[in-house]
N, C-alpha and C positions, 0 to 999 in steps of 0.2 A: 297352524299357528306355531307349534313347536319348531317346525322346520324353518319358518321365517325367522324366529328368534335365533336359532342356531346360525343361520346365514348372516344375520345382522352382527352377531358376536364375532363370527369369522371375519367379516369385513372390517370391524373395528380393530381386531387383532392385527390384520394385515396392514392397516393404516399406521398403527403404532409401530409395527415392525419395520415398515418402510422408513418411517421418520427416524427411528433409532439407527438405521443403517445408512442414512444420508451422510455422505462423506463431506467433511468440512474442507474448506480451502486451507491446506497446511502449506503455506507458501513461504518463499524466500525472495527478498529483493536482490536480484542478481546485478551486480555493479558492472557497468560498461567499462571496457578496457581498450588498450591500443591493439589488442591481439584478436585473431580469430580463435575460436575455441574448438575443442574436440573432447573425446571421452575422458582425457586426462583432467579436464576442467569440470565436466558435468558429473563425474563419479561422486564427488563430495556432496552434491545436492541429492543424489540418489541414496547415499549412505545416511543422510539426514532424514530420510523418509518423506521428503517433500514431494507433493503431487502437483504443485504449481510454482512457477517463477514469474516475477514481475520483471519485464525487460524494459529498460528506460533510455530511449533515445533522447537527445537533448536539443533544445533551441537556445539561442543566446541573445540577450539584449545588452548591448555594450554599456548603455547608460540610460537613465529614465528621460533624459532630454533628447535621446535618439531612440524612440521606442519600437524600432523595427526588429522583428524576430528573425534571426539568421539561423539556418539549419541545413543539415546535410551538405556541409562544406568539406573541402579537402583539408582544412585546418583542424577538424575534429578528430577525436579518437575513433577508431573503426567501430567500436561497439555503440557509439553515440549516433551513428548514421543509419540510414535506411538499409544499406547493404549489411551492416553489422547486425541489425535487428533480424533480418531474414536469415542470416547465417546462424546466429545464436538460437533462434527458434527452431530451425531445422535440426540442430544437434539435440536439443531437449526433446523434441517430438519423436525422435528415434526411440526414446525410452518412455513414451507416453506421459511425459510431464507436460501439463497444460500451461497455457501462456496468458498472462495479462500484459497487454501493451500499455505502457504508462509514460507517455511523452512528458518531459519536464522542462522547465525554463531555468536558466542561470542568468542572473543579473550582475553586471559588473559593479565594482566598488562596494561589494558586500551587501547590497540591498536584499532584504527579505522579499520573496516573491509576493507575499500577502500584502505588501505595501505598494505594489505597482498601481499607480494612480496618475493619470494625465491631468495637466492643468489647462489644456485647450482642446477644443473639439477636433482640431486638425491632428493633434497627437493621438487622440483616441482613435481617429479614423485610420492612421498609420498602424497603430497597434492591432486593431481589430482585423484589418485586411491581412496583415502578415501572420497573426496568430491563426486565422482561418486557413491560410495556405499551409502553415505548419501542421495543424491538427488534422486537416483533411488528408494531407500526404500520408500521415501515419494511420489514419482510418483506412485508407486504401491498402497500406501494407498489412494492417491487421486482417483485412478481408483476404488478402493474398495468402497469408499463412494460416488462415482459419483459426485465428486467436479466439479464445473462449470469452475473454473480457477485454474491453477497451476503456481506458480511463481518459476522460476528456480534459482533464486539467488537474494540477496539484497545487494546493495552498495559494489560491489567487483571490483572497477575500475582497480586496478593494475593487479589483477588476469585475468580480461577480456582482458585488453589491451596487456598484455604480452603473453597470450596463446590463441589467437583467434581460432586456429585449434582445440584445445581441446574443446572449447565451441561449435563449429560447430558440432563436433562429439557427444558431450553430448546431444545436442538438438535432434539429430537423434535417440539416444538411448532412450531418454524420449518419443519421439513420437511413438516408438515401443510398449511402455507400456501404455501410457496415451493418450486418444483420444480427450480430451477436449481442451479448449483454454489455450494458454501459454502467459506468460509475464515475464519480468525481471524488478526488482525494481532498476532503476538507480538513483544515487544521483542527486540532482538538478544541480550540476556542472559537471556531467559525461555524461548525456544522449545523448549529441550531438556527442559523440565519440564511442558509442556502435556499434560494427561491425556486429551484427547479427539481427538487427531489421527486416530485410526482411524475416527471418526464423520463426518468431513467430507472435502472433496474435495482441497483444497490445504493444504499446510503454509505458512502465511503468516508472513513475517518482515519486521519493520521493520529494515532492514539497515544500521544505523549502527555497524558493528563498528570498533573501534580498529585502525588499520593501520600507522601510522608516527608516530614522534616528531619527524620532520624538519620544518623550517620550510617547505620547498617540495619535497615528495617527488616523485620521478619516477614515471612509470607502472611502471617495474620495481620501485621501492621499494614501491609500493602493492600490486602483484601478489604480491610476496614476503610482505607483511603478510596477504594473503588466505589463504595456504596452510593454516595451522592451522585457521582458521575454516571454510574450504571442506571440509576433511576431516571436521570435526564435523557440518557441515550434511549432507554426503553420508551420514554414518552414520545420522542421523535419517531421512533420505529412504529409505534402504534398510530401516530397521527397520519403517517403516509402509507402504512401497511407494506413496508419494504424491508427486506433483510438488511441487517447491518454488516458491513465488511470493514475490517481494519486494514486499510490500504497500506499502512505502515504501522508497526509496533516494535518496540525494543527498548533495551536499557543498556547503559554503559556499565562496564565492570569497574565501578568507581564508588567511593564513599558518597553518600547523599544521592544515590542514583534515582530515588523516587521524588526528590525535591523539585527539580526542573528537568524532567527526562528529555526535553527537546534540546537542551543546551549542549551543542557539540563542541563549543569553543572553550568552555570553562576548564580550569586546571585544578579547581578546589578538590581536595581529597586524594587519598592514595588509591592504589589498585585494590579493588574489592570484588573478587570473583563470585563470592557467595551472594552479594547483593544483586548481581545480574541474574543469577539462578533464581533467587527469590522473586524478582520482578516477573520473570517469564512464567514461573509456576503460578503466581497469583493471578495473572491475567488469564491464563488457561483455566484455572479453577473457576473464575468468575463468569467466563463467557462460552467456553467450548461446549458446554452441555445445554446451552439455550437453543431452542428450535429456531428462534428468530435471528440467530447469529450465523453468518455464512462462513466465517473463518478470517484469515488474514495473512499478512506477509511480514516476516521478520526483517528488520532493518539491521544490518545489511550483510551481504554474502559476496566475497571476492572470488575471482576465477582461479587465482593461484593459491590454492588452499594451503600449500606447504610453506608459503611465505608470509602469511598474515596471522593476526590474532596472537594467541599464546598467553601464557600466564603473566607476562610482563606488559601486556597491552591493556589499556583502560578505555578503549574505544567501544563502539557499538557492536562490532562483529562478535558473534559467539564462537567463531571458528578456533579450534584448538584450545578451548577452554572448557571448564565443567558445563557451561551453558550449552555447548554443542551436544554433549551427551544427554542433557535434559531434553533438548528439542527432539533428538532422535527417539527418545522414549515417549514423549508426548504425542509426536506426530505418528507414532506407530500404534497408538491405541485404537 
């Protein structure tokens, strides 16, 4: 009996130890460019202690009245194409950096992808056929490079809500090609309504939740702002028993960075490097210690590290700012 108890205690200790040693996805969203990349461009990712990158080939819809997805064309930047994805992945995999393939759409005239909604069945048919071609092409590429995660879409709320059967069938087609882990990058105000979480591996959220109205919120202010959102996230996690992944997260180095973190266009506020640091610290404090949280991908990281970011920049990138030093510290824990 004593031996059995000792064995049971040893097993429990082993399980706890394994859990505590489970490596989070400490990822960066690596922006596609015109160029091929080499160690000159991947070194900054390694210095940031990142173990994953999201690589983002693009498809384009000229206008919602012409809903065909065009992709892998000679008019695109190299990094946005299939060849670019393969070349980027090869360079990162030389250094054991894992890959999430995250194909995205860009819609002309400034439309938000979440608003893609057709007004006729004929247009829906065009969109669905061309999106299937687009996403399956990159599922095949993800298989070819042995990517660890494949993201089936990014912030496509109206498309997902209006055509649930299409998405169920698309997931089945993807699984016939690609055998790795699947996620979908739902916008922060969309994730609770996605109908197919039970069919894929991670509940993906682009985590631009509003946290604080303050000009320069402290870490404590931002953590307080996270509490209601975290409770709702945990509720969805428990409903589906799936790990949560932040397919994108980040903050601009600007005043009021916690007010509307998704807003890339606004010019309100001056440069505020500390606010960006506080946002990243708060999100890490709230989520990285949770067993049900898989990790996430900072938005965003450019290949020419020497030419981006810096203390005069108020955009999302943490590069050459105090936020980069913080990411290195947090990702090295």
